[in-house]
VMD Tcl script that builds the backbone (N, CA, C; Angstrom):
set m [mol new atoms 477]
animate dup $m
set s [atomselect $m all]
$s set {name element resname resid chain x y z} {
  {N N MET 1 A 0.808 -1.204 0.000}
  {CA C MET 1 A 0.000 0.000 0.000}
  {C C MET 1 A 0.852 1.269 0.000}
  {N N GLN 2 A 2.162 1.200 -0.037}
  {CA C GLN 2 A 2.989 2.392 0.048}
  {C C GLN 2 A 2.704 3.389 -1.064}
  {N N GLN 3 A 2.208 2.943 -2.215}
  {CA C GLN 3 A 1.940 3.836 -3.322}
  {C C GLN 3 A 0.604 4.549 -3.182}
  {N N HIS 4 A -0.092 4.367 -2.073}
  {CA C HIS 4 A -1.395 4.975 -1.850}
  {C C HIS 4 A -1.400 5.847 -0.602}
  {N N THR 5 A -2.343 6.776 -0.623}
  {CA C THR 5 A -2.710 7.455 0.607}
  {C C THR 5 A -3.773 6.583 1.236}
  {N N ILE 6 A -3.554 6.178 2.459}
  {CA C ILE 6 A -4.493 5.315 3.164}
  {C C ILE 6 A -5.418 6.200 3.994}
  {N N LEU 7 A -6.706 5.981 3.827}
  {CA C LEU 7 A -7.721 6.669 4.612}
  {C C LEU 7 A -8.467 5.608 5.402}
  {N N ALA 8 A -8.349 5.649 6.716}
  {CA C ALA 8 A -9.024 4.677 7.586}
  {C C ALA 8 A -10.171 5.378 8.296}
  {N N ILE 9 A -11.333 4.705 8.297}
  {CA C ILE 9 A -12.514 5.319 8.884}
  {C C ILE 9 A -13.180 4.369 9.873}
  {N N ASP 10 A -13.352 4.871 11.087}
  {CA C ASP 10 A -14.152 4.213 12.114}
  {C C ASP 10 A -15.484 4.953 12.125}
  {N N PRO 11 A -16.535 4.355 11.541}
  {CA C PRO 11 A -17.803 5.071 11.390}
  {C C PRO 11 A -18.532 5.273 12.715}
  {N N GLY 12 A -19.489 6.131 12.673}
  {CA C GLY 12 A -20.300 6.399 13.855}
  {C C GLY 12 A -20.009 7.776 14.399}
  {N N GLY 13 A -20.930 8.267 15.192}
  {CA C GLY 13 A -20.796 9.600 15.763}
  {C C GLY 13 A -19.588 9.748 16.665}
  {N N SER 14 A -19.145 8.656 17.277}
  {CA C SER 14 A -17.967 8.726 18.148}
  {C C SER 14 A -16.755 8.100 17.485}
  {N N GLY 15 A -16.779 8.012 16.160}
  {CA C GLY 15 A -15.664 7.460 15.400}
  {C C GLY 15 A -14.736 8.552 14.918}
  {N N GLY 16 A -13.870 8.161 14.002}
  {CA C GLY 16 A -12.917 9.131 13.494}
  {C C GLY 16 A -12.271 8.669 12.214}
  {N N LEU 17 A -11.351 9.486 11.723}
  {CA C LEU 17 A -10.620 9.206 10.499}
  {C C LEU 17 A -9.125 9.339 10.766}
  {N N ALA 18 A -8.340 8.556 10.042}
  {CA C ALA 18 A -6.883 8.676 10.060}
  {C C ALA 18 A -6.422 8.527 8.619}
  {N N TRP 19 A -5.452 9.323 8.201}
  {CA C TRP 19 A -4.991 9.234 6.823}
  {C C TRP 19 A -3.533 9.644 6.704}
  {N N GLY 20 A -2.926 9.174 5.642}
  {CA C GLY 20 A -1.550 9.510 5.326}
  {C C GLY 20 A -0.999 8.513 4.327}
  {N N LEU 21 A 0.118 8.859 3.724}
  {CA C LEU 21 A 0.793 7.936 2.820}
  {C C LEU 21 A 1.182 6.677 3.567}
  {N N GLY 22 A 1.281 5.587 2.843}
  {CA C GLY 22 A 1.724 4.342 3.457}
  {C C GLY 22 A 3.143 4.427 3.991}
  {N N THR 23 A 3.891 5.455 3.561}
  {CA C THR 23 A 5.263 5.648 4.031}
  {C C THR 23 A 5.352 6.703 5.136}
  {N N ALA 24 A 4.228 7.273 5.525}
  {CA C ALA 24 A 4.225 8.342 6.528}
  {C C ALA 24 A 4.651 7.822 7.894}
  {N N ALA 25 A 5.299 8.703 8.664}
  {CA C ALA 25 A 5.727 8.332 10.010}
  {C C ALA 25 A 4.541 8.195 10.949}
  {N N SER 26 A 3.497 8.977 10.732}
  {CA C SER 26 A 2.270 8.872 11.524}
  {C C SER 26 A 1.126 9.489 10.718}
  {N N PRO 27 A -0.104 9.124 11.063}
  {CA C PRO 27 A -1.242 9.647 10.315}
  {C C PRO 27 A -1.752 10.977 10.854}
  {N N ALA 28 A -2.448 11.694 9.993}
  {CA C ALA 28 A -3.251 12.829 10.434}
  {C C ALA 28 A -4.577 12.240 10.914}
  {N N THR 29 A -5.264 12.936 11.793}
  {CA C THR 29 A -6.515 12.410 12.342}
  {C C THR 29 A -7.573 13.495 12.432}
  {N N ALA 30 A -8.830 13.043 12.483}
  {CA C ALA 30 A -9.950 13.946 12.719}
  {C C ALA 30 A -11.094 13.149 13.314}
  {N N ASN 31 A -11.864 13.788 14.179}
  {CA C ASN 31 A -13.086 13.168 14.673}
  {C C ASN 31 A -14.082 13.089 13.521}
  {N N MET 32 A -15.019 12.159 13.622}
  {CA C MET 32 A -16.042 12.025 12.596}
  {C C MET 32 A -16.847 13.326 12.515}
  {N N PRO 33 A -16.925 13.912 11.313}
  {CA C PRO 33 A -17.729 15.129 11.161}
  {C C PRO 33 A -19.190 14.878 11.525}
  {N N ALA 34 A -19.885 15.946 11.852}
  {CA C ALA 34 A -21.255 15.848 12.348}
  {C C ALA 34 A -22.281 15.474 11.284}
  {N N ASN 35 A -21.963 15.736 10.009}
  {CA C ASN 35 A -22.936 15.438 8.961}
  {C C ASN 35 A -22.223 15.077 7.657}
  {N N ALA 36 A -23.001 14.596 6.686}
  {CA C ALA 36 A -22.441 14.123 5.414}
  {C C ALA 36 A -21.757 15.242 4.642}
  {N N SER 37 A -22.302 16.441 4.712}
  {CA C SER 37 A -21.704 17.566 3.998}
  {C C SER 37 A -20.309 17.884 4.535}
  {N N ASP 38 A -20.176 17.904 5.863}
  {CA C ASP 38 A -18.871 18.160 6.477}
  {C C ASP 38 A -17.902 17.013 6.186}
  {N N LEU 39 A -18.404 15.783 6.188}
  {CA C LEU 39 A -17.563 14.637 5.851}
  {C C LEU 39 A -17.066 14.756 4.419}
  {N N ALA 40 A -17.962 15.095 3.497}
  {CA C ALA 40 A -17.570 15.244 2.092}
  {C C ALA 40 A -16.509 16.331 1.935}
  {N N SER 41 A -16.671 17.442 2.649}
  {CA C SER 41 A -15.679 18.526 2.585}
  {C C SER 41 A -14.326 18.062 3.103}
  {N N LEU 42 A -14.334 17.327 4.221}
  {CA C LEU 42 A -13.082 16.836 4.794}
  {C C LEU 42 A -12.398 15.847 3.850}
  {N N VAL 43 A -13.141 14.870 3.353}
  {CA C VAL 43 A -12.538 13.863 2.475}
  {C C VAL 43 A -12.078 14.502 1.166}
  {N N ASP 44 A -12.817 15.473 0.666}
  {CA C ASP 44 A -12.411 16.187 -0.541}
  {C C ASP 44 A -11.104 16.940 -0.293}
  {N N ALA 45 A -10.957 17.552 0.867}
  {CA C ALA 45 A -9.724 18.265 1.210}
  {C C ALA 45 A -8.556 17.288 1.345}
  {N N ILE 46 A -8.799 16.135 1.957}
  {CA C ILE 46 A -7.750 15.106 2.067}
  {C C ILE 46 A -7.331 14.669 0.674}
  {N N ASP 47 A -8.297 14.453 -0.203}
  {CA C ASP 47 A -8.027 14.031 -1.574}
  {C C ASP 47 A -7.224 15.093 -2.321}
  {N N ALA 48 A -7.577 16.357 -2.145}
  {CA C ALA 48 A -6.884 17.448 -2.838}
  {C C ALA 48 A -5.423 17.564 -2.404}
  {N N GLU 49 A -5.137 17.245 -1.148}
  {CA C GLU 49 A -3.772 17.356 -0.619}
  {C C GLU 49 A -2.972 16.062 -0.736}
  {N N ALA 50 A -3.640 14.966 -1.093}
  {CA C ALA 50 A -2.978 13.657 -1.129}
  {C C ALA 50 A -1.874 13.636 -2.182}
  {N N LEU 51 A -0.760 13.032 -1.822}
  {CA C LEU 51 A 0.366 12.908 -2.741}
  {C C LEU 51 A 0.276 11.652 -3.602}
  {N N ALA 52 A -0.705 10.821 -3.318}
  {CA C ALA 52 A -0.923 9.585 -4.073}
  {C C ALA 52 A -2.416 9.270 -4.010}
  {N N PRO 53 A -2.904 8.426 -4.914}
  {CA C PRO 53 A -4.328 8.083 -4.889}
  {C C PRO 53 A -4.747 7.517 -3.530}
  {N N ILE 54 A -5.981 7.805 -3.156}
  {CA C ILE 54 A -6.498 7.344 -1.870}
  {C C ILE 54 A -7.137 5.974 -2.018}
  {N N HIS 55 A -6.908 5.141 -1.017}
  {CA C HIS 55 A -7.664 3.903 -0.844}
  {C C HIS 55 A -8.200 3.944 0.582}
  {N N ALA 56 A -9.516 3.796 0.716}
  {CA C ALA 56 A -10.156 3.871 2.033}
  {C C ALA 56 A -10.380 2.487 2.612}
  {N N PHE 57 A -10.125 2.362 3.895}
  {CA C PHE 57 A -10.443 1.174 4.676}
  {C C PHE 57 A -11.494 1.603 5.687}
  {N N VAL 58 A -12.692 1.069 5.534}
  {CA C VAL 58 A -13.815 1.454 6.388}
  {C C VAL 58 A -14.215 0.249 7.224}
  {N N GLU 59 A -14.345 0.471 8.522}
  {CA C GLU 59 A -14.761 -0.618 9.401}
  {C C GLU 59 A -16.164 -1.075 9.014}
  {N N LEU 60 A -16.309 -2.352 8.765}
  {CA C LEU 60 A -17.599 -2.949 8.414}
  {C C LEU 60 A -18.365 -3.202 9.694}
  {N N VAL 61 A -19.492 -2.555 9.810}
  {CA C VAL 61 A -20.275 -2.649 11.037}
  {C C VAL 61 A -21.618 -3.301 10.763}
  {N N GLY 62 A -22.186 -3.871 11.811}
  {CA C GLY 62 A -23.518 -4.450 11.728}
  {C C GLY 62 A -24.546 -3.463 12.232}
  {N N GLY 63 A -25.780 -3.900 12.341}
  {CA C GLY 63 A -26.858 -3.023 12.765}
  {C C GLY 63 A -27.007 -2.888 14.263}
  {N N PHE 64 A -26.361 -3.747 15.052}
  {CA C PHE 64 A -26.517 -3.719 16.505}
  {C C PHE 64 A -25.560 -2.700 17.102}
  {N N ILE 65 A -26.069 -1.781 17.920}
  {CA C ILE 65 A -25.200 -0.755 18.493}
  {C C ILE 65 A -25.098 -0.819 20.011}
  {N N GLY 66 A -25.758 -1.771 20.627}
  {CA C GLY 66 A -25.628 -1.916 22.068}
  {C C GLY 66 A -26.957 -2.179 22.750}
  {N N LYS 67 A -26.881 -2.831 23.889}
  {CA C LYS 67 A -28.088 -3.136 24.659}
  {C C LYS 67 A -28.729 -1.852 25.155}
  {N N GLY 68 A -30.044 -1.838 25.129}
  {CA C GLY 68 A -30.780 -0.702 25.648}
  {C C GLY 68 A -30.894 0.475 24.698}
  {N N GLN 69 A -30.312 0.367 23.509}
  {CA C GLN 69 A -30.393 1.456 22.545}
  {C C GLN 69 A -31.698 1.339 21.756}
  {N N PRO 70 A -32.353 2.457 21.489}
  {CA C PRO 70 A -33.602 2.402 20.733}
  {C C PRO 70 A -33.346 2.088 19.256}
  {N N GLY 71 A -34.370 1.569 18.607}
  {CA C GLY 71 A -34.269 1.267 17.181}
  {C C GLY 71 A -33.903 2.484 16.357}
  {N N SER 72 A -34.343 3.658 16.791}
  {CA C SER 72 A -34.024 4.880 16.043}
  {C C SER 72 A -32.514 5.139 16.026}
  {N N ALA 73 A -31.814 4.764 17.103}
  {CA C ALA 73 A -30.358 4.945 17.143}
  {C C ALA 73 A -29.683 4.038 16.120}
  {N N MET 74 A -30.192 2.804 15.987}
  {CA C MET 74 A -29.638 1.888 14.983}
  {C C MET 74 A -29.888 2.424 13.579}
  {N N PHE 75 A -31.071 2.976 13.363}
  {CA C PHE 75 A -31.402 3.543 12.059}
  {C C PHE 75 A -30.457 4.705 11.742}
  {N N THR 76 A -30.246 5.592 12.689}
  {CA C THR 76 A -29.360 6.741 12.484}
  {C C THR 76 A -27.940 6.281 12.195}
  {N N PHE 77 A -27.468 5.275 12.944}
  {CA C PHE 77 A -26.123 4.761 12.717}
  {C C PHE 77 A -26.007 4.197 11.304}
  {N N GLY 78 A -27.000 3.424 10.884}
  {CA C GLY 78 A -26.987 2.861 9.534}
  {C C GLY 78 A -27.034 3.937 8.470}
  {N N GLN 79 A -27.811 4.964 8.715}
  {CA C GLN 79 A -27.894 6.073 7.770}
  {C C GLN 79 A -26.535 6.769 7.653}
  {N N ASN 80 A -25.877 7.013 8.773}
  {CA C ASN 80 A -24.554 7.648 8.755}
  {C C ASN 80 A -23.535 6.773 8.032}
  {N N TYR 81 A -23.602 5.481 8.269}
  {CA C TYR 81 A -22.687 4.539 7.611}
  {C C TYR 81 A -22.879 4.603 6.093}
  {N N GLY 82 A -24.123 4.604 5.668}
  {CA C GLY 82 A -24.415 4.711 4.241}
  {C C GLY 82 A -23.915 6.019 3.648}
  {N N GLN 83 A -24.005 7.096 4.421}
  {CA C GLN 83 A -23.510 8.382 3.938}
  {C C GLN 83 A -21.997 8.362 3.764}
  {N N ILE 84 A -21.290 7.697 4.662}
  {CA C ILE 84 A -19.835 7.573 4.528}
  {C C ILE 84 A -19.506 6.870 3.222}
  {N N LEU 85 A -20.155 5.730 2.981}
  {CA C LEU 85 A -19.893 4.987 1.752}
  {C C LEU 85 A -20.306 5.795 0.528}
  {N N GLY 86 A -21.391 6.560 0.641}
  {CA C GLY 86 A -21.840 7.401 -0.458}
  {C C GLY 86 A -20.853 8.511 -0.790}
  {N N VAL 87 A -20.300 9.148 0.228}
  {CA C VAL 87 A -19.295 10.202 0.012}
  {C C VAL 87 A -18.080 9.614 -0.697}
  {N N LEU 88 A -17.611 8.468 -0.234}
  {CA C LEU 88 A -16.449 7.844 -0.858}
  {C C LEU 88 A -16.738 7.447 -2.306}
  {N N ALA 89 A -17.936 6.933 -2.565}
  {CA C ALA 89 A -18.316 6.562 -3.929}
  {C C ALA 89 A -18.392 7.800 -4.823}
  {N N ALA 90 A -18.986 8.876 -4.306}
  {CA C ALA 90 A -19.114 10.103 -5.095}
  {C C ALA 90 A -17.747 10.676 -5.463}
  {N N LEU 91 A -16.779 10.510 -4.568}
  {CA C LEU 91 A -15.425 11.005 -4.828}
  {C C LEU 91 A -14.555 9.968 -5.546}
  {N N GLU 92 A -15.184 8.852 -5.911}
  {CA C GLU 92 A -14.518 7.763 -6.644}
  {C C GLU 92 A -13.287 7.233 -5.917}
  {N N ILE 93 A -13.426 7.083 -4.609}
  {CA C ILE 93 A -12.351 6.540 -3.781}
  {C C ILE 93 A -12.633 5.063 -3.554}
  {N N PRO 94 A -11.702 4.181 -3.950}
  {CA C PRO 94 A -11.920 2.755 -3.711}
  {C C PRO 94 A -11.976 2.460 -2.212}
  {N N VAL 95 A -12.810 1.479 -1.865}
  {CA C VAL 95 A -13.059 1.159 -0.459}
  {C C VAL 95 A -12.845 -0.324 -0.207}
  {N N THR 96 A -12.200 -0.626 0.893}
  {CA C THR 96 A -12.149 -1.982 1.431}
  {C C THR 96 A -12.883 -1.949 2.760}
  {N N LEU 97 A -13.909 -2.787 2.884}
  {CA C LEU 97 A -14.627 -2.907 4.153}
  {C C LEU 97 A -13.910 -3.952 4.992}
  {N N ILE 98 A -13.668 -3.633 6.243}
  {CA C ILE 98 A -12.888 -4.527 7.110}
  {C C ILE 98 A -13.625 -4.717 8.436}
  {N N ARG 99 A -13.885 -5.971 8.777}
  {CA C ARG 99 A -14.555 -6.273 10.047}
  {C C ARG 99 A -13.634 -5.920 11.214}
  {N N PRO 100 A -14.206 -5.432 12.307}
  {CA C PRO 100 A -13.369 -5.082 13.460}
  {C C PRO 100 A -12.550 -6.275 13.946}
  {N N GLN 101 A -13.153 -7.459 13.933}
  {CA C GLN 101 A -12.430 -8.647 14.401}
  {C C GLN 101 A -11.179 -8.897 13.561}
  {N N LYS 102 A -11.240 -8.578 12.279}
  {CA C LYS 102 A -10.107 -8.831 11.396}
  {C C LYS 102 A -8.952 -7.872 11.673}
  {N N TRP 103 A -9.235 -6.571 11.764}
  {CA C TRP 103 A -8.126 -5.658 12.001}
  {C C TRP 103 A -7.601 -5.776 13.430}
  {N N GLN 104 A -8.488 -6.087 14.385}
  {CA C GLN 104 A -8.026 -6.268 15.764}
  {C C GLN 104 A -7.141 -7.501 15.891}
  {N N ALA 105 A -7.504 -8.583 15.207}
  {CA C ALA 105 A -6.672 -9.793 15.225}
  {C C ALA 105 A -5.346 -9.535 14.517}
  {N N ALA 106 A -5.390 -8.803 13.411}
  {CA C ALA 106 A -4.162 -8.494 12.663}
  {C C ALA 106 A -3.190 -7.679 13.502}
  {N N MET 107 A -3.721 -6.931 14.460}
  {CA C MET 107 A -2.899 -6.100 15.335}
  {C C MET 107 A -2.618 -6.782 16.679}
  {N N SER 108 A -3.088 -8.018 16.847}
  {CA C SER 108 A -2.909 -8.768 18.103}
  {C C SER 108 A -3.397 -7.973 19.312}
  {N N LEU 109 A -4.593 -7.413 19.198}
  {CA C LEU 109 A -5.132 -6.551 20.244}
  {C C LEU 109 A -6.022 -7.271 21.242}
  {N N GLY 110 A -6.342 -8.527 20.970}
  {CA C GLY 110 A -7.326 -9.213 21.795}
  {C C GLY 110 A -8.704 -8.798 21.313}
  {N N ASN 111 A -9.680 -8.826 22.226}
  {CA C ASN 111 A -11.023 -8.376 21.858}
  {C C ASN 111 A -11.717 -7.791 23.081}
  {N N SER 112 A -12.880 -7.222 22.839}
  {CA C SER 112 A -13.566 -6.499 23.914}
  {C C SER 112 A -13.957 -7.393 25.083}
  {N N THR 113 A -14.142 -8.681 24.842}
  {CA C THR 113 A -14.541 -9.570 25.938}
  {C C THR 113 A -13.411 -9.812 26.934}
  {N N THR 114 A -12.180 -9.471 26.570}
  {CA C THR 114 A -11.050 -9.642 27.485}
  {C C THR 114 A -10.883 -8.437 28.420}
  {N N HIS 115 A -11.782 -7.468 28.320}
  {CA C HIS 115 A -11.711 -6.268 29.151}
  {C C HIS 115 A -13.001 -6.131 29.957}
  {N N ALA 116 A -12.902 -5.501 31.101}
  {CA C ALA 116 A -14.019 -5.429 32.043}
  {C C ALA 116 A -15.193 -4.598 31.534}
  {N N SER 117 A -14.933 -3.656 30.640}
  {CA C SER 117 A -16.011 -2.802 30.139}
  {C C SER 117 A -15.634 -2.268 28.766}
  {N N LYS 118 A -16.627 -1.689 28.097}
  {CA C LYS 118 A -16.364 -1.090 26.789}
  {C C LYS 118 A -15.377 0.060 26.917}
  {N N SER 119 A -15.496 0.837 27.989}
  {CA C SER 119 A -14.582 1.976 28.151}
  {C C SER 119 A -13.148 1.508 28.377}
  {N N LYS 120 A -12.956 0.395 29.099}
  {CA C LYS 120 A -11.597 -0.143 29.286}
  {C C LYS 120 A -11.038 -0.667 27.959}
  {N N TRP 121 A -11.900 -1.277 27.157}
  {CA C TRP 121 A -11.485 -1.765 25.841}
  {C C TRP 121 A -11.059 -0.584 24.957}
  {N N LYS 122 A -11.868 0.474 24.931}
  {CA C LYS 122 A -11.541 1.641 24.108}
  {C C LYS 122 A -10.250 2.298 24.606}
  {N N SER 123 A -10.047 2.332 25.913}
  {CA C SER 123 A -8.805 2.887 26.467}
  {C C SER 123 A -7.604 2.049 26.053}
  {N N HIS 124 A -7.778 0.723 26.030}
  {CA C HIS 124 A -6.724 -0.186 25.585}
  {C C HIS 124 A -6.332 0.128 24.134}
  {N N LEU 125 A -7.334 0.325 23.275}
  {CA C LEU 125 A -7.064 0.638 21.871}
  {C C LEU 125 A -6.354 1.984 21.736}
  {N N ALA 126 A -6.792 2.980 22.492}
  {CA C ALA 126 A -6.157 4.296 22.436}
  {C C ALA 126 A -4.711 4.228 22.924}
  {N N THR 127 A -4.468 3.471 23.974}
  {CA C THR 127 A -3.106 3.319 24.488}
  {C C THR 127 A -2.197 2.691 23.439}
  {N N ARG 128 A -2.690 1.657 22.772}
  {CA C ARG 128 A -1.884 0.990 21.732}
  {C C ARG 128 A -1.601 1.942 20.571}
  {N N ALA 129 A -2.597 2.700 20.152}
  {CA C ALA 129 A -2.392 3.651 19.054}
  {C C ALA 129 A -1.353 4.709 19.442}
  {N N LYS 130 A -1.408 5.187 20.692}
  {CA C LYS 130 A -0.449 6.190 21.166}
  {C C LYS 130 A 0.958 5.614 21.265}
  {N N GLN 131 A 1.068 4.315 21.589}
  {CA C GLN 131 A 2.383 3.672 21.615}
  {C C GLN 131 A 2.986 3.623 20.213}
  {N N LEU 132 A 2.152 3.338 19.226}
  {CA C LEU 132 A 2.631 3.250 17.847}
  {C C LEU 132 A 2.983 4.616 17.269}
  {N N TYR 133 A 2.186 5.626 17.604}
  {CA C TYR 133 A 2.346 6.953 17.017}
  {C C TYR 133 A 2.267 8.035 18.096}
  {N N PRO 134 A 3.323 8.154 18.904}
  {CA C PRO 134 A 3.281 9.103 20.022}
  {C C PRO 134 A 3.149 10.567 19.593}
  {N N LYS 135 A 3.510 10.899 18.355}
  {CA C LYS 135 A 3.415 12.295 17.901}
  {C C LYS 135 A 2.079 12.622 17.246}
  {N N ALA 136 A 1.260 11.605 17.001}
  {CA C ALA 136 A -0.046 11.825 16.366}
  {C C ALA 136 A -1.067 12.301 17.394}
  {N N LYS 137 A -2.065 13.030 16.914}
  {CA C LYS 137 A -3.165 13.469 17.779}
  {C C LYS 137 A -4.172 12.319 17.851}
  {N N ILE 138 A -4.118 11.568 18.939}
  {CA C ILE 138 A -4.965 10.385 19.090}
  {C C ILE 138 A -5.891 10.586 20.285}
  {N N THR 139 A -7.178 10.374 20.025}
  {CA C THR 139 A -8.200 10.461 21.062}
  {C C THR 139 A -8.955 9.137 21.075}
  {N N LEU 140 A -9.877 8.999 22.018}
  {CA C LEU 140 A -10.726 7.807 22.018}
  {C C LEU 140 A -11.512 7.716 20.711}
  {N N GLN 141 A -11.840 8.862 20.112}
  {CA C GLN 141 A -12.592 8.860 18.864}
  {C C GLN 141 A -11.743 8.433 17.664}
  {N N THR 142 A -10.472 8.755 17.663}
  {CA C THR 142 A -9.644 8.470 16.484}
  {C C THR 142 A -8.783 7.216 16.619}
  {N N ALA 143 A -8.719 6.639 17.801}
  {CA C ALA 143 A -7.810 5.504 18.036}
  {C C ALA 143 A -8.082 4.322 17.110}
  {N N ASP 144 A -9.339 3.930 16.938}
  {CA C ASP 144 A -9.636 2.792 16.069}
  {C C ASP 144 A -9.191 3.080 14.639}
  {N N ALA 145 A -9.462 4.293 14.148}
  {CA C ALA 145 A -9.059 4.649 12.789}
  {C C ALA 145 A -7.540 4.597 12.646}
  {N N VAL 146 A -6.806 5.047 13.653}
  {CA C VAL 146 A -5.345 5.002 13.614}
  {C C VAL 146 A -4.866 3.547 13.547}
  {N N LEU 147 A -5.490 2.675 14.316}
  {CA C LEU 147 A -5.091 1.266 14.303}
  {C C LEU 147 A -5.451 0.596 12.977}
  {N N ILE 148 A -6.582 0.957 12.396}
  {CA C ILE 148 A -6.935 0.441 11.072}
  {C C ILE 148 A -5.916 0.944 10.054}
  {N N TRP 149 A -5.549 2.221 10.135}
  {CA C TRP 149 A -4.541 2.814 9.249}
  {C C TRP 149 A -3.219 2.064 9.367}
  {N N HIS 150 A -2.826 1.779 10.592}
  {CA C HIS 150 A -1.575 1.061 10.820}
  {C C HIS 150 A -1.636 -0.348 10.221}
  {N N ALA 151 A -2.740 -1.034 10.423}
  {CA C ALA 151 A -2.884 -2.384 9.873}
  {C C ALA 151 A -2.805 -2.355 8.349}
  {N N ALA 152 A -3.389 -1.329 7.718}
  {CA C ALA 152 A -3.313 -1.204 6.258}
  {C C ALA 152 A -1.899 -0.827 5.827}
  {N N LYS 153 A -1.278 0.086 6.551}
  {CA C LYS 153 A 0.081 0.545 6.223}
  {C C LYS 153 A 1.081 -0.608 6.277}
  {N N THR 154 A 0.944 -1.434 7.257}
  {CA C THR 154 A 1.883 -2.546 7.434}
  {C C THR 154 A 1.428 -3.796 6.682}
  {N N GLU 155 A 0.372 -3.629 5.880}
  {CA C GLU 155 A -0.173 -4.677 5.035}
  {C C GLU 155 A -0.652 -5.893 5.823}
  {N N ARG 156 A -1.078 -5.659 7.056}
  {CA C ARG 156 A -1.705 -6.735 7.833}
  {C C ARG 156 A -3.128 -6.957 7.361}
  {N N ILE 157 A -3.697 -5.916 6.768}
  {CA C ILE 157 A -4.971 -6.046 6.061}
  {C C ILE 157 A -4.733 -5.482 4.658}
  {N N LYS 158 A -5.369 -6.067 3.683}
  {CA C LYS 158 A -5.136 -5.669 2.298}
  {C C LYS 158 A -6.458 -5.420 1.585}
  {N N PRO 159 A -6.392 -4.587 0.529}
  {CA C PRO 159 A -7.619 -4.351 -0.251}
  {C C PRO 159 A -8.080 -5.608 -0.957}
}
mol reanalyze $m
mol bondsrecalc $m
mol representation Tube
mol addrep $m
């Protein structure tokens, strides 16, 4: 993937994006924009500044978002996910959908069941991302995208 700009996306309102050349020392990051228009503007700006063609790796998600969540929340999440894929399609950016289990296994991260809570699991992921890229701006929102970016950069996951 070194000949591409890698764009990794963790969808959802609390997700984020990470991008950079496959040869970059660390990725740039951003929290998930609030709406499709802002997402399109951000991805268009990334594309305009990219030194090589973009290939996007988007986390493949299911419809379940957690116990106790209303059906409307699942609908909104699905709608946002579709908008992400739509923005990438409109900008003619090739996409590889990657299941969380696949990129987490490729990074030897374990899984959420090995941690006492979802927040401890997310903290574990953020800690690992910060270990890999101490100079990058990594938050709980961008950590998954950074780890997906790393897995693509190191060719642990492929298009």
